[in-house]
C-alpha positions in Angstrom: 92.1 100.0 86.3 92.5 97.0 88.6 90.5 94.0 87.8 88.2 91.9 90.3 90.7 89.0 89.6 93.9 91.4 90.4 92.1 92.7 93.6 91.1 89.2 94.9 94.7 87.8 94.2 96.3 90.9 96.0 94.0 90.6 98.9 95.0 86.7 99.3 98.6 87.6 99.0 98.3 90.3 101.6 95.9 88.5 104.1 96.7 84.9 104.4 93.7 84.6 106.7 91.3 85.3 103.8 92.4 82.1 102.1 90.3 79.8 104.4 87.0 78.9 102.6 85.0 80.0 105.8 86.4 83.6 105.8 85.8 84.3 102.0 82.3 86.2 102.4 83.9 88.1 105.4 86.8 89.4 103.2 84.6 89.9 100.1 82.4 92.1 102.3 85.6 94.2 103.4 86.5 94.6 99.8 83.0 95.8 98.8 82.8 97.9 101.9 85.9 99.7 100.9 84.8 100.1 97.2 81.3 101.4 97.8 81.6 103.3 101.0 78.6 101.4 102.4 78.5 103.5 105.6 77.4 106.5 103.6 74.2 105.0 102.5 73.3 103.5 99.0 71.1 104.5 96.0 69.3 101.9 94.3 71.8 102.0 91.4 74.7 101.6 93.7 72.9 98.7 95.6 72.6 96.9 92.2 76.1 97.7 91.2 77.2 96.3 94.6 75.2 93.3 94.1 77.0 92.6 90.6 80.4 93.4 92.2 79.7 90.8 94.7 78.8 88.1 92.2 81.8 89.1 90.4 84.3 88.9 93.4 82.7 85.6 94.3 83.5 84.1 91.0 86.9 85.8 90.7 87.7 84.3 94.2 87.2 80.8 92.9 89.2 81.3 89.8 92.1 82.8 91.5 92.3 79.8 94.1 91.7 77.5 91.1 94.6 78.8 89.3 96.8 79.8 92.3 97.0 76.7 94.6 99.4 78.4 97.0 96.7 81.2 97.8 94.2 78.3 99.0 93.5 77.8 102.7 94.0 75.0 104.9 90.3 74.3 104.5 90.1 74.3 100.9 89.6 70.6 100.3 87.5 70.0 103.2 83.8 70.7 101.9 82.7 67.0 101.5 84.2 66.0 104.9 82.5 69.2 106.6 79.2 68.2 104.9 79.4 64.6 106.0 80.2 65.6 109.6 77.2 67.9 109.5 74.9 65.0 107.9 76.0 62.7 110.7 75.2 65.4 113.5 71.7 65.8 112.1 71.1 62.2 112.2 71.2 61.6 108.5 73.1 58.8 106.8 76.3 60.0 105.0 75.3 60.3 101.1 71.6 59.8 101.8 71.1 62.6 99.0 73.1 60.8 96.4 70.5 57.9 96.4 67.9 60.4 95.7 69.8 62.1 92.9 70.7 58.9 91.1 67.0 57.4 91.5 64.8 60.6 90.6 64.8 59.9 86.9 64.3 56.2 86.9 60.8 54.7 86.4 
């Protein structure tokens, strides 16, 4: 039986486009679509199983890319930059939320 880890690793090796963080959910969706044949309709139990599998695949995706740096996409280390750009675009000062986190427990 193939594990979620093996499935993700094989998928990332076969489809380099899936390595980009922005594409992760799309490719996990395709994996689950194939596994559960979503187009045929789902019972309540199948839906529960699908949700559990989706969470497992998400965790395994992070583990595979953590352990196999060559399977990371070009945007792997860009999360902080993307967040800062979005904060600026929304009119916030970069790092505004860090001040809140640091001061929330001080009296």
